[in-house]
N, C-alpha and C positions, 0 to 999 in steps of 0.2 A: 399354499402348497408349492414347494420348490419344483421347478421343471428344468429339464436338461435338453440342450439342443445338440444335435449330432447329424453328420452327413452319412446317409445310408446308401449303400450301393444299389443301383437300379435293378428292377426286375427285368427279365429278358425282353418283355414287350416295350420297355422304355428305351431301348437302344443301348449302345455301348458307351456313349459319351455323356450320359445323364446322371445327375446326382440329386437326391432329395434332401432338403433341409427340413428336419422334423424336430418336434418336441415330444419327449417321453412323458406320459402321464403316470403318476403313481397309482397303482392298482389298489382299490379298497379291499380290505379283508371282509369276507362274508361271515356273518354271525350264525352260529349253530351249536348243537350239542356235541361235545367232544366224546367220542366213543373209544374206550380203551378195551383192547382185546383181552378176553378172559373174565371180565367182570359180569357181563350179561349172562353168561352160562353158569354162573354160580361158582366158577373156578377163580379163586383169588390168587392162584399161582401165576406170577408174571415172569417166570423164568423162560429161557429160550426154548426149553423142551416141552412147553405146554401143549404143543400140537401132537407130540408123541403120546401123551396120556389120553388123548381122545379115543374113544371106542369107535372104530370105523363103522360098526353097525348102528350106532346112535346118530341122530341128526345133530351134528355139531355145527352150530351157527358160526363158530369162530374159525372154522377151517378155511384156509386160503388155498385155492387150487394152484398147482405148480404149472408155470408156463415156460416153455423152452425158448431161450433167447437165440435168435438166428443172427449170425455174424455175416455182415455184408461189407466187403472192402475194408476189413479190419475194424469195423464199428458194429457193435451189436445193434439189433433192431430196436431194443428198448432205448438205448442211448440216442439213436437217430430219431425215434418218436419224440423223446423229451426235447431234443434240440429243435425239431420242427414246431413243437408246441410253444416253446419259448419265443421262437421267431414270429409265430402266428399271434401270440398274445401281445408282443411288442408292436407289431404292425397294426393290430386292432385298436390299441390304446395310444397311437401316435397321431399327431395333427400335422399334416403336410403344409408347410408355409410357402415354400418356393422350390423351384427346380433349378439346379445349377448345371449349366452346360460346361463340360470340361474344356471345350474349345474356347470358352470365354476367358479362361485363365491365360491361354496363349495370346488371344487377341488383345486382352487388357495389357499384357506385358509389352506387346508390340506397339500399341498406341502410346503407352507410357514412354517408350523409347523415342517415338516420333515427336512427342511434345517437347522433348529436350532439343529438337532440331529447329533451325531457322530456315524458312522458305525464302529463297533468294529470287527465283523467277521460275517460269514454266517453259518447257520446250515448245517450240512452235511447230505445228503440223504443216506438211508431212515431215517426219523426222525418223531416222533409224534409231529407235530406243536401244536396241541391243548393241549397236555399234557405239553409241554414246556411253553406255554402261561399261563396255569393254575398254574404251579409251580412258575412262575415269580411274581405272585400276593402275595405269602407268603414269603416275604423277610426275616422275622424273622427266617425261617428255613434254610437259606443259611449257608454254612460253614463260619467260622470266617474270613478267608482270603478274601473271596468274599465280605462279608459285610463290611470289613474294606476298601477295595478298592473302593466300591461304595459310602460309606459315606451316605449323605442324598439324593443322586441321585436315580432315578428309572430306572431299566433296563427293556427294552421292546423288543418285537419281532415284527417288522413292517410287512407290507403286502408282502414285498419281501423276507421274511424269513431271515432277518438280525437283529442281536443284535445291538440295538442303545441305546444311553444314551445322555443326554443333554450336549452340548459342555461346558457350563459354570458351570455345576454341579459337575464335577469330576476334581480334580487337575491333572495337566499334568503328574506328576510323577507316578500317579496311572493308567494311560491309558495302559501302557505296562503290568502291572499286570493283568488288566482285560482281555486284549487280550490273555495273556498267559493261563489264566484259561478257557476262553470261546472257544478258539480254540480246546479244547479237547472234544467238545460236541459230536463228533462221536465215542468216546470210549465206550466200553461196560460198562454199569452201570453208565454212566454220569448223566442220568436223575434222577436216584435214589440218586446219590450224591447231585444233585441240590435240590432235595426234602427233604434233611436232614436225609437220612438213615445212619445207623451206622454199624460198624463192617466190616469184610471182607468176601468175597465169593470166593471159589475156582472154577475156570473154566478151569483147565488144569490137565493133568497127570504129575507125577513126572519124567517119562521117556521122553526124554533122559537127562533131565537137571540134575538129580541127579548124573549121571555118569560123566558129564562135571565138576561138582563141585568136585568130587573125583579126577579127573585127574589134574585139576588146583591146587588143594591143594597139590598133590604129587609133581608137578613141583616146586611150591613155597617152599616146605620143603627141597627138594634136593638142591635147589639153596642156601638157607640160611645156611644149614649145610656145604656146600662146602666153602662158603665165611668165615664162622666162623673159619675154619682151616687155612685160608690164610691171613686174614687182621690183623692189629695190634690191640692192646687193645682198643684204642679210637674208632675205627670203629666197634669193636665187641660190644661195649656198645650200639651203635645205632642199630645194627642188632638184638641184643637181644630184643630191644624194639619193633621190628617188628615181633618177634616170640614168646617170652615168656610173660605170664601175669606178671603184676607188683605186687610185694608183698605189701599188704596194710600197713604192719608194718615197713618194711625197705625201702620202696619206691625204691626197686631195682628189676631187672628182671633176673630170672632164676639162678640156681646154688648158692643160698644164704645159708649161714651158720648162723643159729640162735641158741644160747645157745649150741654150740658144735654139733648140729645136722643139717644135710643137709635137707633142705625142699624139698618137692615134687614140681617139676616144671610142670606148665601147660602152654599150648600154647594158644595164643589168637584166633587162627583159628583152630578149631578142625575138623578132617576129619569125614565126615558122612559115616555111614555104609549103606550097600545095603537095609537093612530092615527098615531104618528110613524114615521119611516123607520128603516132599519137604519143609515144614515149618522148620524142623530141619536143613536142609542144608542151607537155607537162613538165619536162625537165627544164625548159627555158623559163617557165614562170616561177619556179621555186626561188631563185635569187631575189626577185622582187618581193615576195612574201617574207623572206628572211630579213631583208632590210627594214621593212615595215615593223616586224616584230622587234627588231633592235631598238628602234626609236620609241616603241611603246614600253619596253621594259628596262632600258638602260638607265642607270642612276644619274649619269652625267649629261646625257643628251636626250633625256626622256621628254616626249612631247607633252605639253600642257594645253596646247591649242593648235589650231591649224592656221598659221599666220597669213597664208595666202587667201584665206576666206575672210575678207575684211568686213563683210556685212552681216555676220552672225555673232552671237554673244559667246562668251567663254563657256557658259553653261551648256549651250548647244554644241560647242566644240567638244566638251567633255563627254556628252552623250554619244557623239559620233565616234570618238576615240574608244570608248568602252565597247561599242558595237564592233568596231574594226578589230579590237583585241580579241573578242570572242570568235569572230569569223576566221582570223588568221590562225589562232590556236587550234581551232577545229579542223581546218584544212591541212595543217602541218602535223596532225597526229600520225604516229607510225603504226606498224603492224603488231606491236606488242599488245595493243588493246583490241585487236581483231583483224580480220582479213580485209578491212575496208579503208585502208589508208589512201587518201586521194592523190598525194603528191610524192611521198618518199620512195615509192617503188621505182619511179622513173629514173632515179639517180643510180640504179644498180642494174646489172644484167639479170636475165630471168633466173639464172642459177646463182643464188647468193645465200649467205648464212642467216639472213633475217627471217622471222616467222612469215608464214605464207600470206601473200596478198593476192586478191582476186580482183582484176580490173573489170568492172561491170558497167553497163550504161548508167545505172543509178549513181555510181560513184563519180563518173565523169560529168553527169548533170549537176551533181552537188558542187563540183569544182567550178564549173562555168558560172553557175548562179552565185556562188560565194565571191568570185572575183568581180562580177558585175556589181554586187552590193558594196564591196570594198571601194571600188572606183566611185560609186555614187556617194558614199559617205565622205570620201576624201575631196571630191571636186565639185559636186553638184550643189547649186544654191538656188533659191533659199532653203529648199527642203529636199533631203535625199529621197530618192525613189527606191522602194524596196520591192524586189522581185522574188518569186518563189519557184519559177519553172523556166523552161527554155522560151516559151512564148513571151513571158515577161521580159526576158533578156532581149528578145528581138524588138519589142516595143521600146525598151529603153534605148536601144541603138538607133532607132529610126525616129523617135519623137522625144526630143529633149529641149527644154527651155525653162526659164524661171517659173512659168505658169503651166508648162506642158502644152504649148500651142504650136510652136515652130516644128516643121517636119524636115528632117534631113534629106529626104528623098527629093523634094521639090526645091528646097533651098529658100522658100519664101513662106510667109504665113498664109493660111487659107483666108478667104473672105469672111467666113463666119467667125473665125478667131480674131480677125482684124477689127471687126465691129466691137468685140468685147474689149479690145485693147484701146480703142479710140472713141469710145462712147457707143452710140447707136449706128454710126456710119452714114447718117443721112446728110444730104447737102444743106439742110436747114440747121444743122448742129455743128459747131466747131469742135475739133478734136480737143481732148482734155489736155490742159496745160501740163508741161513736164514738171516733175518734182523739183523743189529748190535744192534738194541734196541728192542728185541722181547717183545711183549705184551702178558701178561698172558691171557689165555682163561677164561673169566669170564661170559660165557653164561649160560643160563639155561640148566643144564644137565638133559636130559630126557631119557638117555639110560637105557634100562631095566626097563621101567615103570611097576609098578604092581598096580593093583587096590585093592589089599589086604592091610589091616592095618598092 
Protein backbone atom coordinates (compact mmCIF):
# COMPACT_ATOMS: atom_id res chain seq x y z
CA UNK A 1 0.00 0.00 0.00
CA UNK A 2 1.61 3.34 -1.01
CA UNK A 3 2.28 5.85 1.73
CA UNK A 4 2.98 9.56 1.50
CA UNK A 5 5.24 11.62 3.83
CA UNK A 6 4.50 15.23 4.55
CA UNK A 7 5.38 17.92 7.12
CA UNK A 8 2.29 19.02 9.00
CA UNK A 9 2.12 22.27 10.95
CA UNK A 10 2.19 21.76 14.69
CA UNK A 11 -0.69 22.00 17.06
CA UNK A 12 -0.75 24.95 19.46
CA UNK A 13 0.57 22.76 22.28
CA UNK A 14 3.64 21.82 20.25
CA UNK A 15 5.06 25.32 20.07
CA UNK A 16 5.66 27.65 17.21
CA UNK A 17 8.91 26.17 15.92
CA UNK A 18 7.93 22.49 15.63
CA UNK A 19 7.02 20.40 12.60
CA UNK A 20 5.88 16.75 12.49
CA UNK A 21 7.10 14.41 9.79
CA UNK A 22 4.15 12.02 9.20
CA UNK A 23 3.04 9.28 6.80
CA UNK A 24 -0.56 9.22 5.54
CA UNK A 25 -2.29 5.84 5.65
CA UNK A 26 -4.85 5.03 2.99
CA UNK A 27 -8.25 4.62 4.63
CA UNK A 28 -10.05 1.36 3.91
CA UNK A 29 -13.63 1.51 2.65
CA UNK A 30 -16.25 -0.09 4.85
CA UNK A 31 -18.48 -2.73 3.28
CA UNK A 32 -22.24 -2.37 3.58
CA UNK A 33 -25.52 -2.22 1.73
CA UNK A 34 -26.01 0.69 -0.54
CA UNK A 35 -29.27 2.47 0.07
CA UNK A 36 -30.85 4.42 -2.71
CA UNK A 37 -33.45 7.01 -1.85
CA UNK A 38 -36.97 6.21 -3.09
CA UNK A 39 -36.59 2.43 -3.55
CA UNK A 40 -37.44 1.26 -0.04
CA UNK A 41 -40.72 3.24 0.07
CA UNK A 42 -41.92 1.66 -3.17
CA UNK A 43 -41.34 4.84 -5.10
CA UNK A 44 -39.26 4.14 -8.14
CA UNK A 45 -39.16 7.78 -9.13
CA UNK A 46 -35.58 8.98 -8.78
CA UNK A 47 -36.24 12.49 -9.95
CA UNK A 48 -35.25 15.53 -7.94
CA UNK A 49 -38.87 16.30 -6.91
CA UNK A 50 -39.43 12.91 -5.29
CA UNK A 51 -39.67 14.61 -1.90
CA UNK A 52 -42.42 16.91 -3.07
CA UNK A 53 -44.65 13.90 -3.89
CA UNK A 54 -44.50 12.60 -0.39
CA UNK A 55 -47.64 13.09 1.65
CA UNK A 56 -46.73 15.05 4.76
CA UNK A 57 -49.35 13.05 6.73
CA UNK A 58 -47.74 9.74 5.81
CA UNK A 59 -44.63 8.43 7.49
CA UNK A 60 -42.14 8.98 4.71
CA UNK A 61 -38.92 7.19 5.50
CA UNK A 62 -37.14 8.93 2.66
CA UNK A 63 -37.71 12.46 3.90
CA UNK A 64 -34.52 14.32 4.84
CA UNK A 65 -35.08 17.15 7.28
CA UNK A 66 -33.77 20.55 6.25
CA UNK A 67 -30.96 22.11 8.28
CA UNK A 68 -30.04 25.72 8.21
CA UNK A 69 -26.37 26.43 7.34
CA UNK A 70 -24.88 29.07 9.58
CA UNK A 71 -22.19 31.25 8.03
CA UNK A 72 -19.22 32.08 10.26
CA UNK A 73 -16.46 34.38 8.98
CA UNK A 74 -17.48 33.79 5.38
CA UNK A 75 -17.55 29.96 5.75
CA UNK A 76 -20.66 27.97 6.30
CA UNK A 77 -20.89 25.74 9.35
CA UNK A 78 -21.29 22.69 7.15
CA UNK A 79 -18.12 23.42 5.24
CA UNK A 80 -16.24 24.06 8.47
CA UNK A 81 -17.48 20.77 9.95
CA UNK A 82 -16.41 18.89 6.85
CA UNK A 83 -12.96 20.51 6.95
CA UNK A 84 -12.48 19.65 10.61
CA UNK A 85 -13.62 16.09 9.90
CA UNK A 86 -11.07 15.69 7.15
CA UNK A 87 -8.32 17.07 9.38
CA UNK A 88 -9.39 14.74 12.19
CA UNK A 89 -9.48 11.71 9.90
CA UNK A 90 -6.02 12.49 8.53
CA UNK A 91 -4.55 12.98 11.99
CA UNK A 92 -6.03 9.71 13.25
CA UNK A 93 -4.64 7.74 10.31
CA UNK A 94 -1.14 9.30 10.35
CA UNK A 95 1.96 7.82 11.95
CA UNK A 96 4.32 10.41 13.45
CA UNK A 97 7.92 9.49 12.62
CA UNK A 98 9.89 12.45 13.93
CA UNK A 99 9.53 16.03 14.95
CA UNK A 100 11.49 18.68 13.08
CA UNK A 101 12.51 21.84 14.87
CA UNK A 102 12.48 24.81 12.52
CA UNK A 103 15.48 26.23 14.39
CA UNK A 104 17.49 23.20 13.26
CA UNK A 105 17.29 24.39 9.69
CA UNK A 106 19.01 27.65 10.62
CA UNK A 107 21.55 25.89 12.86
CA UNK A 108 22.34 23.35 10.15
CA UNK A 109 22.91 26.12 7.63
CA UNK A 110 25.21 27.92 10.10
CA UNK A 111 27.19 24.77 10.85
CA UNK A 112 27.52 24.05 7.14
CA UNK A 113 29.00 27.50 6.66
CA UNK A 114 31.46 26.97 9.51
CA UNK A 115 32.64 23.64 8.10
CA UNK A 116 33.92 25.54 5.09
CA UNK A 117 36.20 27.62 7.35
CA UNK A 118 39.65 26.74 8.63
CA UNK A 119 40.45 27.33 12.30
CA UNK A 120 43.82 29.06 12.62
CA UNK A 121 44.11 29.59 16.36
CA UNK A 122 42.12 30.57 19.43
CA UNK A 123 42.22 33.88 21.25
CA UNK A 124 43.98 33.80 24.58
CA UNK A 125 42.10 34.86 27.68
CA UNK A 126 41.63 37.48 28.92
CA UNK A 127 40.88 39.25 25.67
CA UNK A 128 38.39 41.83 24.48
CA UNK A 129 36.39 39.78 21.98
CA UNK A 130 34.23 42.70 20.86
CA UNK A 131 37.26 44.91 20.25
CA UNK A 132 38.94 42.16 18.20
CA UNK A 133 35.80 41.62 16.09
CA UNK A 134 35.56 45.36 15.50
CA UNK A 135 39.22 45.53 14.45
CA UNK A 136 38.79 42.64 11.99
CA UNK A 137 36.29 44.73 10.02
CA UNK A 138 39.00 47.25 9.03
CA UNK A 139 41.31 45.08 6.99
CA UNK A 140 42.99 48.08 5.36
CA UNK A 141 44.57 48.96 8.74
CA UNK A 142 46.29 45.58 9.16
CA UNK A 143 50.12 45.41 9.03
CA UNK A 144 51.50 44.55 5.61
CA UNK A 145 52.54 40.97 6.43
CA UNK A 146 49.05 40.12 7.66
CA UNK A 147 47.37 41.68 4.62
CA UNK A 148 49.73 39.86 2.26
CA UNK A 149 49.05 36.53 3.95
CA UNK A 150 45.28 37.00 3.83
CA UNK A 151 45.08 38.20 0.24
CA UNK A 152 41.40 38.45 -0.74
CA UNK A 153 40.26 36.30 2.20
CA UNK A 154 38.34 37.63 5.18
CA UNK A 155 39.49 36.93 8.71
CA UNK A 156 36.74 36.33 11.26
CA UNK A 157 36.31 35.45 14.92
CA UNK A 158 33.62 32.78 15.34
CA UNK A 159 31.31 32.22 18.31
CA UNK A 160 33.89 29.86 19.85
CA UNK A 161 36.51 32.66 19.94
CA UNK A 162 38.54 31.10 17.13
CA UNK A 163 40.16 32.89 14.23
CA UNK A 164 38.79 31.33 11.04
CA UNK A 165 39.30 31.91 7.34
CA UNK A 166 37.85 30.29 4.23
CA UNK A 167 39.61 27.05 3.29
CA UNK A 168 39.71 27.86 -0.40
CA UNK A 169 40.46 31.57 0.02
CA UNK A 170 44.03 31.37 1.38
CA UNK A 171 46.90 29.55 -0.40
CA UNK A 172 48.38 26.65 1.53
CA UNK A 173 51.81 28.28 1.84
CA UNK A 174 50.23 31.28 3.57
CA UNK A 175 48.49 29.29 6.30
CA UNK A 176 51.61 28.95 8.43
CA UNK A 177 52.28 32.69 8.16
CA UNK A 178 48.77 33.45 9.39
CA UNK A 179 49.11 31.05 12.30
CA UNK A 180 52.49 32.51 13.23
CA UNK A 181 51.00 36.00 13.37
CA UNK A 182 47.67 35.19 15.03
CA UNK A 183 49.15 32.97 17.72
CA UNK A 184 50.67 36.10 19.26
CA UNK A 185 47.23 37.54 20.08
CA UNK A 186 47.91 37.25 23.82
CA UNK A 187 50.97 39.52 23.75
CA UNK A 188 50.79 43.02 25.25
CA UNK A 189 49.88 45.53 22.56
CA UNK A 190 48.72 42.94 20.00
CA UNK A 191 45.26 44.49 19.65
CA UNK A 192 46.78 47.93 19.01
CA UNK A 193 49.14 46.27 16.52
CA UNK A 194 46.14 44.73 14.73
CA UNK A 195 44.34 48.08 14.72
CA UNK A 196 47.23 49.69 12.83
CA UNK A 197 48.97 51.65 15.60
CA UNK A 198 52.58 52.69 14.94
CA UNK A 199 55.81 53.30 16.86
CA UNK A 200 57.08 51.58 19.98
CA UNK A 201 56.11 51.71 23.66
CA UNK A 202 58.38 50.96 26.62
CA UNK A 203 56.87 48.72 29.31
CA UNK A 204 59.99 47.71 31.24
CA UNK A 205 62.92 49.14 33.19
CA UNK A 206 66.49 48.92 31.94
CA UNK A 207 67.66 47.01 35.02
CA UNK A 208 68.90 44.28 35.09
CA UNK A 209 69.12 43.97 31.29
CA UNK A 210 71.60 46.80 30.89
CA UNK A 211 74.06 45.04 33.21
CA UNK A 212 73.71 41.75 31.29
CA UNK A 213 74.50 43.56 28.04
CA UNK A 214 77.64 45.01 29.59
CA UNK A 215 78.84 41.64 30.91
CA UNK A 216 78.15 39.82 27.64
CA UNK A 217 80.02 42.50 25.74
CA UNK A 218 83.02 42.13 28.06
CA UNK A 219 83.09 38.33 27.58
CA UNK A 220 82.89 38.77 23.80
CA UNK A 221 85.72 41.37 23.81
CA UNK A 222 88.04 39.28 25.96
CA UNK A 223 87.55 36.24 23.75
CA UNK A 224 88.19 38.09 20.47
CA UNK A 225 91.35 39.75 21.79
CA UNK A 226 92.70 36.44 23.06
CA UNK A 227 92.08 34.70 19.74
CA UNK A 228 93.65 37.53 17.73
CA UNK A 229 96.93 36.81 19.53
CA UNK A 230 96.84 33.06 18.83
CA UNK A 231 95.43 32.42 15.35
CA UNK A 232 97.14 32.89 11.99
CA UNK A 233 96.60 35.80 9.63
CA UNK A 234 93.73 34.21 7.66
CA UNK A 235 91.75 33.56 10.81
CA UNK A 236 92.58 37.00 12.15
CA UNK A 237 90.87 38.53 9.14
CA UNK A 238 87.64 36.70 9.94
CA UNK A 239 87.80 37.59 13.62
CA UNK A 240 88.40 41.25 12.81
CA UNK A 241 85.16 41.21 10.80
CA UNK A 242 83.37 40.16 13.98
CA UNK A 243 84.97 42.89 16.05
CA UNK A 244 85.94 45.98 14.03
CA UNK A 245 83.79 48.11 11.79
CA UNK A 246 84.62 47.95 8.13
CA UNK A 247 86.25 51.00 6.61
CA UNK A 248 83.97 52.27 3.79
CA UNK A 249 86.98 53.37 1.66
CA UNK A 250 89.30 50.39 1.92
CA UNK A 251 86.68 47.68 2.66
CA UNK A 252 88.98 46.41 5.38
CA UNK A 253 88.49 45.92 9.11
CA UNK A 254 90.59 47.59 11.81
CA UNK A 255 94.21 48.64 11.92
CA UNK A 256 94.10 50.21 8.44
CA UNK A 257 96.77 52.56 7.16
CA UNK A 258 95.49 55.22 4.77
CA UNK A 259 97.88 57.84 3.30
CA UNK A 260 100.52 56.96 5.83
CA UNK A 261 98.21 57.53 8.80
CA UNK A 262 96.64 54.87 10.94
CA UNK A 263 92.90 55.23 11.08
CA UNK A 264 90.87 55.12 14.27
CA UNK A 265 89.37 51.66 14.74
CA UNK A 266 85.78 51.32 15.90
CA UNK A 267 84.07 48.16 17.08
CA UNK A 268 80.79 46.96 15.64
CA UNK A 269 79.42 46.22 19.12
CA UNK A 270 80.05 49.07 21.51
CA UNK A 271 79.82 48.68 25.24
CA UNK A 272 76.99 50.58 26.87
CA UNK A 273 77.65 52.70 29.93
CA UNK A 274 75.66 52.68 33.15
CA UNK A 275 73.98 56.02 32.45
CA UNK A 276 72.75 55.11 28.97
CA UNK A 277 69.27 53.87 28.14
CA UNK A 278 68.01 50.41 27.26
CA UNK A 279 67.41 51.65 23.73
CA UNK A 280 71.13 52.48 23.47
CA UNK A 281 72.13 49.02 24.68
CA UNK A 282 69.86 47.21 22.24
CA UNK A 283 70.80 49.52 19.37
CA UNK A 284 74.52 48.82 19.93
CA UNK A 285 74.14 45.06 19.66
CA UNK A 286 72.28 45.12 16.35
CA UNK A 287 75.41 45.65 14.10
CA UNK A 288 77.03 42.56 15.64
CA UNK A 289 73.98 40.43 14.82
CA UNK A 290 73.77 41.87 11.30
CA UNK A 291 77.41 40.93 10.57
CA UNK A 292 76.88 37.38 11.80
CA UNK A 293 73.80 37.09 9.57
CA UNK A 294 75.89 38.27 6.62
CA UNK A 295 78.45 35.48 7.06
CA UNK A 296 75.71 32.90 7.44
CA UNK A 297 73.77 33.79 4.28
CA UNK A 298 76.24 35.46 1.90
CA UNK A 299 77.06 33.37 -1.20
CA UNK A 300 80.70 34.45 -1.45
CA UNK A 301 81.73 34.70 2.21
CA UNK A 302 79.40 32.16 3.73
CA UNK A 303 80.79 30.32 6.73
CA UNK A 304 81.12 26.58 6.35
CA UNK A 305 82.96 26.15 9.64
CA UNK A 306 84.33 28.09 12.59
CA UNK A 307 88.05 28.07 11.76
CA UNK A 308 89.21 29.46 15.10
CA UNK A 309 87.75 26.39 16.83
CA UNK A 310 90.41 23.89 15.83
CA UNK A 311 89.43 21.03 18.11
CA UNK A 312 85.87 20.34 16.86
CA UNK A 313 84.78 18.60 13.68
CA UNK A 314 83.18 20.21 10.64
CA UNK A 315 79.92 18.43 11.44
CA UNK A 316 79.89 19.98 14.90
CA UNK A 317 80.65 23.37 13.34
CA UNK A 318 77.74 22.89 10.97
CA UNK A 319 75.37 22.17 13.85
CA UNK A 320 76.56 25.27 15.69
CA UNK A 321 76.15 27.48 12.64
CA UNK A 322 72.64 26.18 12.04
CA UNK A 323 71.72 27.05 15.61
CA UNK A 324 73.33 30.48 15.36
CA UNK A 325 71.38 31.07 12.16
CA UNK A 326 68.07 30.31 13.86
CA UNK A 327 68.91 32.47 16.86
CA UNK A 328 70.00 35.48 14.80
CA UNK A 329 66.96 35.34 12.49
CA UNK A 330 64.65 35.08 15.50
CA UNK A 331 66.22 38.07 17.26
CA UNK A 332 66.21 40.22 14.10
CA UNK A 333 62.50 39.75 13.37
CA UNK A 334 60.67 43.03 12.87
CA UNK A 335 57.27 44.26 14.01
CA UNK A 336 55.51 43.13 10.83
CA UNK A 337 55.08 39.75 12.52
CA UNK A 338 53.79 41.13 15.82
CA UNK A 339 54.57 43.65 18.57
CA UNK A 340 57.45 41.54 19.97
CA UNK A 341 60.49 42.55 17.89
CA UNK A 342 63.54 42.29 20.21
CA UNK A 343 65.99 44.53 18.32
CA UNK A 344 64.58 46.58 15.45
CA UNK A 345 62.61 49.03 17.59
CA UNK A 346 65.83 50.46 19.08
CA UNK A 347 66.97 51.84 15.72
CA UNK A 348 64.01 54.25 15.54
CA UNK A 349 62.44 56.92 17.74
CA UNK A 350 59.24 56.05 19.60
CA UNK A 351 57.17 57.82 16.93
CA UNK A 352 57.90 56.02 13.67
CA UNK A 353 56.00 54.55 10.74
CA UNK A 354 56.58 50.88 11.55
CA UNK A 355 53.89 48.66 13.13
CA UNK A 356 53.52 48.85 16.89
CA UNK A 357 56.27 47.33 19.06
CA UNK A 358 55.95 46.86 22.82
CA UNK A 359 59.20 46.48 24.80
CA UNK A 360 58.41 44.09 27.65
CA UNK A 361 60.61 42.23 30.18
CA UNK A 362 59.94 38.98 28.30
CA UNK A 363 61.30 40.43 25.05
CA UNK A 364 64.41 41.80 26.74
CA UNK A 365 65.08 38.48 28.47
CA UNK A 366 64.75 36.73 25.10
CA UNK A 367 67.41 39.05 23.67
CA UNK A 368 69.88 38.52 26.54
CA UNK A 369 69.44 34.74 26.48
CA UNK A 370 69.74 34.64 22.68
CA UNK A 371 72.99 36.63 22.63
CA UNK A 372 74.47 34.42 25.36
CA UNK A 373 73.66 31.28 23.33
CA UNK A 374 75.17 32.83 20.18
CA UNK A 375 78.45 33.58 21.97
CA UNK A 376 78.44 30.08 23.43
CA UNK A 377 78.08 28.50 19.97
CA UNK A 378 80.73 30.75 18.41
CA UNK A 379 83.46 30.50 21.03
CA UNK A 380 82.87 27.90 23.74
CA UNK A 381 84.61 24.51 23.42
CA UNK A 382 84.41 21.60 23.46
CA UNK A 383 80.66 21.80 23.99
CA UNK A 384 78.47 24.91 23.84
CA UNK A 385 76.38 25.64 26.90
CA UNK A 386 72.72 26.33 26.24
CA UNK A 387 70.87 28.65 28.60
CA UNK A 388 67.14 29.35 28.77
CA UNK A 389 66.75 32.15 31.32
CA UNK A 390 68.64 34.93 33.08
CA UNK A 391 69.85 32.60 35.82
CA UNK A 392 71.46 30.43 33.17
CA UNK A 393 73.14 33.47 31.64
CA UNK A 394 74.56 34.40 35.04
CA UNK A 395 75.99 30.89 35.49
CA UNK A 396 77.50 31.01 32.01
CA UNK A 397 79.21 34.29 32.82
CA UNK A 398 80.62 33.07 36.13
CA UNK A 399 81.48 29.41 35.47
CA UNK A 400 83.04 28.59 32.10
CA UNK A 401 85.71 26.03 31.14
CA UNK A 402 86.07 23.02 28.83
CA UNK A 403 84.51 20.83 31.54
CA UNK A 404 82.66 23.52 33.47
CA UNK A 405 84.97 23.58 36.55
CA UNK A 406 86.83 26.90 36.57
CA UNK A 407 85.09 29.81 38.22
CA UNK A 408 85.67 33.33 36.98
CA UNK A 409 84.97 34.87 40.37
CA UNK A 410 87.91 33.18 42.14
CA UNK A 411 90.17 32.84 39.11
CA UNK A 412 91.28 29.34 40.21
CA UNK A 413 89.76 25.90 40.22
CA UNK A 414 88.18 24.61 43.40
CA UNK A 415 89.82 21.74 45.29
CA UNK A 416 86.96 19.41 44.46
CA UNK A 417 87.23 20.11 40.77
CA UNK A 418 91.03 19.91 40.90
CA UNK A 419 90.75 16.32 42.15
CA UNK A 420 88.63 15.42 39.15
CA UNK A 421 91.14 17.01 36.79
CA UNK A 422 94.30 15.41 38.36
CA UNK A 423 93.01 12.04 39.48
CA UNK A 424 92.09 11.53 43.16
CA UNK A 425 94.36 14.33 44.42
CA UNK A 426 96.06 12.10 46.99
CA UNK A 427 99.77 12.31 47.81
CA UNK A 428 100.10 8.60 47.01
CA UNK A 429 98.88 9.11 43.42
CA UNK A 430 100.69 11.04 40.75
CA UNK A 431 98.76 13.45 38.53
CA UNK A 432 97.55 12.10 35.23
CA UNK A 433 100.06 12.56 32.44
CA UNK A 434 99.21 15.22 29.89
CA UNK A 435 97.88 14.20 26.51
CA UNK A 436 100.33 13.70 23.68
CA UNK A 437 98.27 16.05 21.55
CA UNK A 438 97.24 18.84 23.92
CA UNK A 439 94.43 21.13 22.83
CA UNK A 440 94.78 24.82 23.45
CA UNK A 441 92.29 26.36 25.79
CA UNK A 442 90.07 28.45 23.50
CA UNK A 443 87.23 29.09 25.91
CA UNK A 444 85.73 32.41 26.80
CA UNK A 445 88.08 33.93 29.34
CA UNK A 446 85.98 35.63 31.99
CA UNK A 447 88.54 35.84 34.79
CA UNK A 448 88.63 39.21 36.46
CA UNK A 449 85.55 40.59 34.74
CA UNK A 450 85.04 44.30 35.20
CA UNK A 451 81.92 46.23 34.38
CA UNK A 452 83.95 49.38 33.79
CA UNK A 453 84.89 50.45 30.28
